[in-house]
N, C-alpha and C positions, 0 to 999 in steps of 0.2 A: 485858536485851536492848538492842542498839544501836539508837538512834533514827535513822530515815531522814533524809537530808539534805532538808530541806523545799524548798530552792531547786531541786533536781533534780526533786522531785515536782511542783513548780509548772509545769514544762514540760508543757503539755497534749498537744500533738500528737506522734505518732510522727515521727521524722525522715522527711522527704518521700520520700526514695529507698528507705527501708526499707518504707514503705507501698506504693510502686510494685512493689518486688520481691515483696512478699506477694501482690499481685493477679496478678502475672505467674506465680508458682508455682501459684496457684489455677487459672489458665487451663490451665497445662500438665498439671495433674492431670486436668482435664476433657477436654483435647484434647492428649494426649501426642505426637501427630504434628505439631502446629503448628510451622511454621517461623517463629519470631519474628525480627523485625528491630528493633533498638533505635535509636530516635531520641530516647531519654530521657536517661539519665545522661551527663554530659559527660566520658566517658572516651575517651582516644585509642585508635586502632586500628592505626595504621601503624607499622611497625618503626622502631626508633631507627636513625638513619644509621650506616653502617659505621664511619666515622672516629671517631664517638663511642663506639661499642662497642669499638673498638680501644683507646681511652684507658682504658676499664674494665679490659680484659684486661691491659694493660701495668701498670696500677697494682696489680691483683691479683697479678700475677707478682712484682712487687717485694715485696709483703707476704710472699711465700713465701721470701724470702732474708734472711740475717742483716743484710746491708748495707742492704737496702731496706725492712726492716720498720719500721712506725711504729705506735704505740699511740694514745693520746689525742692529738688534734690541738688546734689553737687553738680554744678554746670559742666564740669569736666568728666563726670562719671562717678559711679559708686566706687569708693576706694577698694572695697573687697573684690569687686569684679576686675578692676585694673590690676590688682595683685595677682589674681588667678590667671588672667591672660598672660601677664609677664612670666609667671612661673611655669604654666602648663604649655602654652603655645609657643613661647619663645625661650624656654629653659633658662630664664633669667639672663639672657644675653642683653636685654634692655631692662630699664627700671620701670616700675609701675607708674612713676611720675612722667614717663615719656609716652604714656598711652592716654588717648582722649576718646572717651566713649561717645558714640553718635547714633543717629537713627538710620544708619546704613552707609555703605561706602559711596553709593551714587550721590547721596546728599553731600557728603564731604568733598566729592569731586567738584561740586558746584561751589562750595565754600572756599575751596583751595584757590579759586580764581581771584578772590579778594586778597590772598596772601602775596600774590605776585602781580606787579603792575602790568598795564597793557603794553608796555615796552618790552616785556620779556619775550625772548625767542623760544621756540619749542620744536621738539622732534617727537614724532609719534610712530609707534609700530604700525605697519601696514601689511595685512589687515589688522584692525583693532576694534574694540568696543566703541560704538558710535558716539557715546557720551563724551569721550575725550575731546574729539574734534568739536562737537556741538557746543560744549561748555566754553571751550577756548574761543570759538568764533563769537558767541553771544556776549562774551566778556571783553571783546575788543582787542584780542591778542593777534588777530589775523588780518590779512589784507583781502583783496577781492578774490572771488571764486573764478577759477579757470574752467570753463565748460569743456575745453578740449581734452584736458587730462583729469578732470574731476578732483582737482586739488586747490587748496587755498594758498595764496601767495606766500605768506609768512610762516607756513608750517613746513618743516622738513619731514617728508614721508620716508620711513625706513622699511623698504620692502623686505618681507620675511616670507620666504617661499621654500618649497622642498629643496631646491638646489643650493640654498645657503643654510640648510638645517634650521630654518625659521629663526635665524639670528642675523641681525643687520650687519652690514659691512661698516665697521666703525672707522676704518681707515679713510673713508670718503665723507664721513659725517662732518659738516661745517661746524664752526663754533656755535654753540647753542646754550641757553640757560637751563631749560627743562627738558627731560627725556622721559616720556611715558612708556612704561614697560608693564606688561601683564603676564604673569606666569603662576599657575597654568593659564595658558592663553585662551581668551575668548575673542575670536571664534575658532582658532585652529585646534584647540585641545592639546597642544604640545607644551612641554615643560622645558625651561632652560636648565642647563647643567651648571654645576659649580664652576667649571672652567669658563663657560660663557659669561656667567655673572662676574667672575673675577676680572675678565677683560673689560666689562662694562664699568665696574667700580673703579678700576685703575684709570680708565679714560676720564671718568667724571672727576676724579681727584686731581688729575693732571690739568684739566681744563677749568676746574672750578664750577662745574655744572651740578645741578640737582637731579636726582632720579626720583620720579613718582612711580612707586612699585605697587601694583595692584595684585594682592595675593588672595583675592576673594574665594578662589577655588582650591586653596592649599590643602584643605581637608580631604580632597579626593586623591591626593598623591599616595600611591601604594608602593612605588619603587623607592626603597630606602636610600638609594644612592643620589636621589634628586633633592635639591634644596626646597624647603617649604617657605623660607623667608630670606629676603636679601641680607638680613643681619647675620646669616650664617657665613657671610663673606667678610673677611677681615677688612676693616676700613670703611665698611658701608655706613656705619653710624655717622661718619663725617659728611656724607653726600646724599643720603637716601631718606625719603619719607615713604612709609608703607601703609597701605589701606587694607583692612581686613573686615570680614563680615561673617555673621551666622546665617545669612539668608539662604544660601544654597546647601550648606552642610547640615543644618538643623531644621530646615523648613520655615525659616523666619522671613520669607519674602513679604508677608503681610504684617508680621509683628514689628519688623524694622529694628535691627540692632547691629551695630558695627563699631569700628574703631579706626583711629588714625594714630600711627606711631611717628613721633617727631623727637629724635634723640636730643639731649641737652647740648651736645657738642656741634650740632648742625647750626651754622651761623651764616648770616648774610655777609657781604663783602666788607661792611663797616664794623663787623664783629658782633652785631646784635644777634642773640640767640633767636632762631626761627620760632621756638616755643613761645617767646614773649608775644609776638604778633599773633600767633595762632590762638593763644588764650584770649586775646582781645576780640578776635573774630568770633570765636565760639561763644564767648560771654555776651556778645552783642546780638548775634543772629540766631541764637539757640538757647533754649532753657533747660537743656539736658534731656537725655533719653528717658523714656517712660520707666518709672520705677517697677512696673509690672514686667516690662520687657527685660529689664536688667536682672530681675529675680529669675527669669527664664535663662538668662545668660549664665548665671551662677550654677543653675541646675545642669546646663549643658556641660560645664566644666567639672562636674562631679564624676567619679568613676563610672557610675551607672549611666550618666548622661553622655560621656565620651563613647561608651560602648554602643549606646542607642544611636548616636549620630553617625558613628562609623558604619553601623548596619544600614542606615538610610543611604549613605554614600555608596556602599557596596551594591545595594539594590539598583541604583541608577547606573553604576558601572556595568552591572550584568545586563541591563537594558541596552547599553551601548554595544556590548558584545553581540547581542542578538541582531541589532541593526547592522553592525559591521559584517557579520556573516552573510546577511542578505545582500548587502551592497557588493561585497567582494565576489559573491557567487555570480554576479553580472559583469565581472571583470573591471570593476572600478577600483581605484586606489583610495584607501582611507588613511587619514592621519588622526591622531588623538584617540579619545575613548578609553584609554588604558589608565590614565592618571587625571582625567578630567571628563565631565559628562557631555562632551561635544565630539562629534565626528566631522571632520573637514574632508569633503569628498571632491576628488579631482574629476570633473565632469567632461574631460576630454575636449576642452575648447568650446563647449557649447555655452552660449550666453546664459548667465545664471538666472536672470529674471525669466528667460524663456523656459528653462527647465522648471523653475518654480511654478509658473502658470500651468505647465503640462501636468505636474504632479497634483496641483490643486484641482484642476478641472477633470482629469481622468482618474485620479486615485483618491481624491478628496483628502489629500495630505497637505498640511501646512508646514512648509520648511522655511529656510532663510537663505536668500540669494547672497552669494559671496560678495557681489558688487556693493552691497549695502554696508560692508565693513571697510571699504576703501578701495582705491584703484587696484591694488595687488590681490584683492579678493575675487576679481572677475575670473571666471573659469572654475569656480569652486561653489559648493553648496554646503551649508552648515545644517547638521541634523542634531537636535537636542535629544538627549536620552532621558529627560525628565518626563515621566508619563507612567500611567498605571500599566502593569505588566500585560494585562489582556490587550490593551490598546497597542502596546509596543509589538506584540506578537502579530497582531492584525496588520499593523503598519509594515512590518517586515515582509509579510506575504504580498501586500499591495506593491511594495517596491520591486519585488521579484517579477511581478506581472507587468509592470509598466516600463521599467528601465530596459 
């Protein structure tokens, strides 16, 4: 008999959204006529703009011709798309050669586990996107799970709460190799400032640590004083890897297109450029993003595509404002929603799964309990602003009636 992978077995919890789906299906079995509205999973709902769809169609048509057909593309990504991302999204702070196109940032989160050995120590924002912990556990980077505090032994959890402006206390952070940071943050919807990121980069440079910076929601930032990339911080290219994605800003959750930035000067302690090893991993485990998806990426970065994508983000941010007004009318405190499509609701000490079940059963609303994002998430509820406007308005009314 084949022995089970003990690292996968070590991951104690079901993936958060699998558990939510299970509870939702149970309710539908009990109340088959329930009209559920999802404020839970962060999946986009608005159609992809026409001009981007047109780029898909034209690329697909070319694949149906002898002259236009292409098989395998460049494993590291279409050079034109890499140049566009470097120029438009990073204002040429980084080179196009530092950008590696992928099928989404979540997929790259998994591939990054091969880049760093199982001996690597890590620190993770708490609360944070569950995939950071899950991928680390299943790749053998963590020790046993502590049921008393909901933490894995070899992970340093960095509490990010209102009282510390959602930025961890770096003074008490032990020596660590990798630091996972997400801004705009999922789930809190908050954005780190230049000053906060400067402190983080300074610490990483002094300690020789790497920052894994998830900027998947950067397209939602409307406050021009806030950084959209860690590479806006001087010295970040020496210590940071950045993940980006078109999933939420352009409705590509099903299309799958993202990128990872690894600057040339980022090196391991023996002087080896990290890029060298990442290229090996990408070439071994990945055959390159779909050429149809990459054609869509080029369309997104055209003048018309940028305007259309910003309009999509604005719509979701308007949804967030509708939900915020409903929540605050019931005297709850909300964070986020202004530069990110999530609201982080302080539920006044009530257990988050308890309120989740209450809203599901009484209001037929699917939300996300804060406890699912880490120990520091308990006592909060995440609401997603991804939804059709008519459903968001109805959800806001239900929230007012139940809370």
